[in-house]
Each structure stands twice: as structure tokens, then as C-alpha cells.
C-alpha positions in Angstrom: 47.8 27.3 -37.4 46.7 27.0 -33.5 45.1 29.0 -31.6 47.7 31.2 -29.7 48.0 32.1 -25.9 49.6 35.3 -24.6 53.6 35.1 -25.1 54.8 35.6 -21.2 57.5 36.9 -21.7 55.8 39.7 -24.0 53.6 40.4 -21.3 56.6 40.6 -18.7 57.9 43.1 -21.1 55.3 44.9 -21.8 54.0 45.1 -17.7 57.5 46.9 -17.0 57.0 49.5 -20.2 53.5 50.2 -18.9 54.7 50.3 -15.2 57.8 52.5 -15.8 56.6 55.0 -18.1 53.0 56.2 -15.9 50.1 53.9 -17.2 48.4 52.1 -14.6 45.4 49.9 -15.4 43.4 51.5 -12.5 44.3 55.1 -13.8 42.8 54.2 -17.3 39.8 52.5 -15.7 39.3 55.3 -13.7 39.6 58.0 -17.3 37.1 55.4 -19.0 34.7 55.5 -16.2 34.7 59.1 -16.1 34.3 59.2 -20.2 31.7 56.5 -20.5 30.0 55.8 -17.8 26.7 54.9 -19.3 28.6 51.7 -20.9 30.4 50.7 -17.2 28.7 47.2 -18.3 30.7 46.9 -20.9 34.1 47.0 -19.6 33.9 46.3 -15.4 34.7 42.3 -15.4 37.4 42.9 -17.2 38.8 45.4 -15.9 38.4 43.8 -12.2 40.4 40.8 -13.3 43.0 43.2 -15.0 43.4 44.5 -11.8 44.1 41.5 -10.4 46.7 40.4 -12.5 48.7 43.9 -12.3 48.7 43.2 -8.6 50.1 40.1 -8.7 53.0 41.2 -11.4 53.8 43.8 -9.3 54.5 41.7 -6.5 56.9 39.4 -8.5 59.2 42.8 -9.6 62.8 41.5 -8.7 64.3 44.0 -9.9 65.3 47.5 -8.6 63.6 51.4 -9.8 66.4 52.4 -11.2 67.0 49.2 -13.1 63.7 49.1 -14.7 64.0 52.4 -15.5 66.9 52.1 -16.9 65.8 49.7 -19.2 61.8 51.5 -19.9 62.4 54.5 -19.8 62.3 56.7 -23.1 66.0 58.2 -24.4 64.7 60.7 -27.1 62.2 62.9 -25.2 59.8 63.2 -22.5 56.4 62.3 -22.9 53.4 62.7 -20.6 51.3 59.7 -18.9 48.8 59.6 -22.0 51.6 58.2 -24.1 51.3 54.5 -24.6 54.2 53.3 -24.4 57.9 54.6 -25.0 59.3 53.1 -28.0 62.8 54.2 -27.7 63.6 52.5 -24.5 67.1 50.2 -24.1 64.6 47.5 -24.2 63.7 48.1 -27.8 66.9 48.0 -28.8 67.8 44.3 -27.4 64.4 42.5 -28.7 64.9 42.5 -32.2 61.7 42.1 -33.3 57.8 40.0 -31.9 58.6 37.0 -33.2 61.6 36.7 -30.8 59.0 36.2 -28.0 57.9 32.5 -29.9 61.2 31.2 -27.8 60.8 29.7 -24.8 62.1 31.9 -21.4 65.5 29.7 -22.0 66.0 30.5 -25.9 64.3 34.2 -25.5 67.6 35.2 -24.2 69.5 33.1 -26.2 68.1 34.8 -29.1 69.2 38.6 -27.3 72.9 37.1 -26.5 73.3 35.6 -30.3 71.7 39.1 -30.9 74.7 41.0 -29.9 76.5 41.0 -33.3 73.4 43.3 -34.3 72.6 45.5 -31.4 75.0 48.4 -33.4 72.8 48.9 -36.2 69.7 48.5 -33.8 71.2 51.4 -32.2 71.4 53.2 -35.4 68.0 52.5 -36.9 66.9 54.1 -33.4 68.2 57.2 -33.7 68.3 58.1 -37.4 65.8 60.0 -39.0 66.2 58.3 -41.8 64.2 55.6 -43.0 67.1 53.4 -44.3 70.1 53.6 -41.1 72.9 52.0 -42.5 73.2 48.4 -42.6 76.9 47.5 -40.6 77.6 50.7 -38.8 81.0 50.7 -37.4 82.2 52.5 -33.9 83.3 55.8 -35.6 79.9 56.1 -37.6 77.9 54.5 -34.6 79.3 57.3 -32.2 78.9 59.9 -34.7 75.2 59.0 -35.4 74.7 58.4 -31.0 76.8 62.4 -30.6 74.5 63.6 -33.9 71.2 63.1 -33.1 68.9 65.0 -30.0 69.0 63.0 -28.0 69.2 63.7 -24.0 73.0 63.2 -23.2 72.6 61.2 -20.3 70.6 58.8 -22.9 73.7 59.6 -25.5 76.2 57.9 -22.9 73.9 55.0 -21.7 73.9 54.1 -25.8 77.7 54.0 -26.0 77.4 51.8 -22.8 75.4 49.6 -24.8 76.7 49.2 -28.2 80.1 47.9 -26.0 78.8 45.9 -23.1 75.2 44.7 -24.1 75.9 41.8 -21.7 75.1 44.0 -18.3 71.8 45.2 -20.3 71.0 41.6 -21.3 71.3 40.0 -17.6 69.5 42.5 -16.3 66.5 42.2 -18.5 66.3 38.6 -18.2 66.5 39.3 -13.8 64.0 41.7 -14.9 61.5 39.9 -16.7 61.8 36.0 -15.9 59.8 36.1 -12.8 57.1 38.9 -14.0 57.2 35.8 -17.1 56.6 33.1 -14.1 53.8 34.9 -12.4 51.9 35.9 -15.2 52.1 31.9 -15.9 50.8 31.2 -12.5 47.7 33.7 -13.0 46.5 31.9 -15.8 42.9 31.0 -13.7 42.9 34.8 -13.9 43.0 35.9 -17.6 41.6 32.3 -18.9 38.3 34.5 -19.5 39.9 37.4 -20.9 41.7 35.3 -23.7 38.8 32.4 -24.3 36.4 36.5 -25.2 39.2 37.2 -27.4 39.3 33.8 -29.3 35.5 34.2 -29.6 35.3 37.4 -30.8 38.6 37.4 -33.3 38.1 34.1 -35.3 39.0 31.2 -35.9 43.4 31.1 -37.2 43.0 29.8 -40.7 40.6 33.5 -40.5 43.4 35.3 -39.1 44.6 37.3 -42.6 41.2 38.1 -44.1 40.3 39.5 -40.4 43.8 41.6 -39.7 43.5 42.8 -42.9 39.8 44.0 -42.8 40.2 45.4 -39.3 43.9 47.4 -39.8 44.2 47.8 -43.4 48.0 48.6 -45.0 49.1 48.7 -42.0 49.5 45.0 -41.9 52.9 43.8 -42.9 52.4 41.4 -46.3 53.1 37.4 -45.4 52.4 33.6 -46.1 51.2 33.2 -43.0 49.7 35.3 -40.0 48.8 34.9 -36.3 46.4 36.8 -33.9 48.8 36.7 -30.6 46.0 38.7 -27.2 48.0 40.5 -24.9 46.6 40.6 -21.8 49.1 43.8 -19.1 48.7 45.6 -23.3 44.8 44.9 -23.2 44.3 47.9 -25.1 46.9 48.1 -28.1 48.4 46.5 -31.2 51.6 45.4 -32.0 52.9 43.6 -35.5 56.6 41.8 -36.2 58.0 43.8 -38.7 57.3 44.1 -42.3 59.2 41.3 -44.9 59.6 38.4 -43.1 57.6 35.0 -44.2 55.0 35.0 -40.8 53.3 38.0 -39.6 52.7 38.1 -36.0 49.9 40.7 -34.7 49.4 40.6 -30.5 46.0 42.6 -30.2 45.0 43.5 -26.8 42.1 41.6 -25.1 40.4 44.4 -25.1 41.1 46.5 -27.8 37.5 44.9 -29.1 35.5 46.3 -26.5 37.2 49.8 -25.8 36.6 49.9 -29.8 32.9 49.7 -28.9 32.6 52.1 -26.9 34.4 54.8 -28.1 31.9 54.7 -31.2 29.0 54.6 -28.4 26.9 58.0 -28.4 26.5 58.9 -24.6 26.7 62.7 -25.0 27.0 63.8 -28.5 27.3 67.5 -28.7 30.4 67.1 -25.2 32.1 64.6 -27.5 31.7 67.0 -30.7 32.3 69.9 -28.8 36.0 68.5 -27.4 36.5 66.8 -30.5 36.4 70.2 -32.7 38.2 72.1 -30.2 41.0 69.1 -30.3 41.3 69.5 -34.5 40.8 73.8 -33.9 44.6 73.3 -33.3 46.8 73.6 -37.0 49.3 71.0 -36.1 47.1 68.4 -34.9 44.5 69.8 -37.8 47.7 68.6 -40.4 48.1 65.8 -38.5 44.6 64.0 -39.3 45.3 65.0 -43.3 48.3 63.5 -43.4 47.2 60.6 -41.8 44.0 60.2 -43.9 46.7 60.0 -46.9 49.4 57.5 -44.8 50.0 56.1 -42.1 53.6 58.0 -40.7 55.1 57.8 -37.7 55.9 60.1 -35.1 59.7 62.0 -36.7 58.0 61.9 -40.4 55.7 63.7 -38.6 57.7 66.0 -36.8 59.8 66.2 -40.4 56.4 67.2 -42.5 55.2 69.5 -39.7 58.3 71.4 -38.8 57.8 71.0 -34.8 59.9 69.6 -32.6 59.4 65.3 -32.1 58.6 66.5 -28.7 55.9 68.5 -29.7 53.9 65.7 -32.1 54.3 63.4 -29.0 52.2 65.8 -27.1 49.8 66.3 -30.0 49.0 62.7 -30.8 48.5 62.1 -27.2 45.4 64.2 -27.6 43.8 63.3 -30.7 44.3 59.5 -29.5 42.1 60.5 -26.2 39.7 61.5 -28.9 40.0 57.9 -30.7 40.5 59.9 -34.2 43.9 58.4 -34.6 45.2 55.2 -33.5 48.7 53.4 -33.0 50.3 50.3 -34.4 53.8 48.8 -33.3 56.0 47.4 -36.4 59.0 47.1 -36.1 60.7 49.8 -33.3 58.1 52.3 -34.7 54.9 53.4 -33.4 52.5 53.9 -36.9 49.5 56.1 -35.8 47.0 56.1 -38.7 43.6 57.4 -39.3 40.5 55.4 -37.0 38.4 55.2 -40.4 35.1 54.0 -37.7 35.8 57.2 -35.1 35.8 59.4 -38.4 33.0 58.1 -39.2 31.6 58.5 -36.3 32.9 62.1 -36.0 30.9 62.7 -39.3 27.9 61.4 -38.5 27.9 63.4 -35.5 28.1 66.9 -37.4 25.5 65.8 -39.9 23.1 65.1 -37.3 24.1 68.3 -35.0 24.4 70.6 -37.9 21.7 69.4 -40.4 21.3 70.9 -44.1 18.3 72.6 -44.7 16.7 70.7 -47.6 16.4 73.9 -50.8 12.8 74.9 -51.4 
């Protein structure tokens, strides 16, 4: 297997998701600087590159804000700016799987258009809380599913229009992504050092299967072949292609390892311990961690288990993500959350150091 380069259309799509959902590189950089000031040498030069890339891509946005929000704003629930990326925007429904990004620009959109007959089924999967939504969805059943979900009325109307006129939204997506993807390619001189560092840290292609399973455990879909692709605009995230395919593609942020490393450094042990204990003091958040210690879960699954709204779960997950105790990975159109074992071990270590057990006499 050959080393994989960033996928320009994926980078453009991820850029728009971040841009529209309030996640900015600058804001995240300031949060990291505040949280880990003693370790700024670990990440400053990398963030300088990311900020330059972000500025170049912003200059090449060719659609209106209204059109971008139509594609990328969350359909189901509101979320705060610390949420990573909404998984239920129209763009997520239009794009069937990460593997689609392997196409060239022209073939990518031809692929989306060839997939138009499957859009009703993907809409059903997005609005249906069950693990297995209807495989084939007729007009009447689809309308019933859309009208019966707990999403905003404006979102329901948009989904109905999408079902009957998908070409409208594919055309907007095409006008959005192609100029930004081209700008990303033009920035190769900027982001190339980040990708080279990723290649050096992640290993050789023939090692990808072992490395992915070692790092991410059973959240990695089973497949015959594995590909690890760096992402610049999704620099702190990890995405997986859908399970059940012959190939498994993992798209991994170029700063994922760096951020994981600094999150485990003890810059202020007592303050960190106090913050984590305060977060876990909420019964719902504690129960979420207990659940994730047993198995990975997605948001609606946790909401049903805890008998609270998806919006409340989203807020709790955002707070837990900020401690590093849990992590998220994208599989298909769902975000699965799991326990960050390294961070949990670090937390337990802090407890043991702060409250050492007295030896029995």
C-alpha cells in the first residue's frame, strides 16, 4: 500500500463543517494555549501552519453564508461551539461514506448523482433512532418518519425537499467544495510538513492494520485492507468508513497524536484533578462514562439509555470531551463515543498521587 495524501474534497467539506458550526482553528488554539501554556513548544509551529491554511481557504469560499448553513447547520438539535462537528447536516446525508472521497473532483460529484436513488434511505437512517432503519423507504413511509422525528419543523421541510429535489443540494455542494478543494491543493507547500510528520509518526502502510487496532481498539471496522489518511482541516479528529466493507479507511487529524500527548502531560495536577472530579460529579455524565467503559455508543443511544433529551446528551458529551476522558470517532453518519483509556489511566494516577493510601501498620 502507498502512503496516502490528504483528500482535497474531504478537506473542503471538513473546512465548511468547522466554519459553519463555530469551530475555528484560532479559537481552539487559544483554548489549548490557556490549558497547556507550559507545552506550547509542542504545538505552536503546527498551529501557525493551520491558521495560514485556514485563511487561504476562507478567501476561496464561493457560496453564500445562507447556502453554507443550508448544507452544514445541524438538522436535529442545537449544539454549542465546543461541539466538534454536527453529524446530521444535509451534506452528511448527500455523501454516503468516506470512501467516496477517493474519487477525483469530477467523479466524486458524478458518484453523488448516481447515488440519488439512495437518498430517501439515508434520510430515514438519519432521522430513525433505531440501529437498523428501513432499507427501502417509499414516499409515504419516508414522510411519516420525517414528520414523526423530534427535529425542528424547518429541518423537516428541508429534508422533504431534499428527498424530492436532491440535485438542488448536490449542485450547491459542488459549487461550495470545488473552489476550496482547489485552494487546499494550492496550499500544499504550507501543509506538507504536517503530513510528513504524520507519516513519520504513524508508520508504514503495511503497518496500518496493526496500528489502527492498537490505537483505537474495537471501534475500527473489520476489513481486508486498511488505509490511514491524514486530514489537515480536521486536524484533531478521527473518521472511519462504514463497517462491512472490504476496505477500511481511517482519516486521522495531523495533530491528533500531538494533542493526545499534551493532554496527558501534568501541567497542573491538582487543578486538573479538581476539574475532572467536578465534571464527573454530575450523575448523567458519570453514567455516560460508566456506559462508555463497557462499550462505545452514539448520542441517541445514550439519550435513550439515560432517559434524557439528545440535546442534554450533546451538552454532557461536549463537557466530557473537554476533559479528554472520552473521545469520538465517526463511522458512517454517526459519531461514536468511547472511553479514552490513556486519559482515564492518567486520571487514576492523579488520584493515587494526590490521595496516597496509608500503609497499614
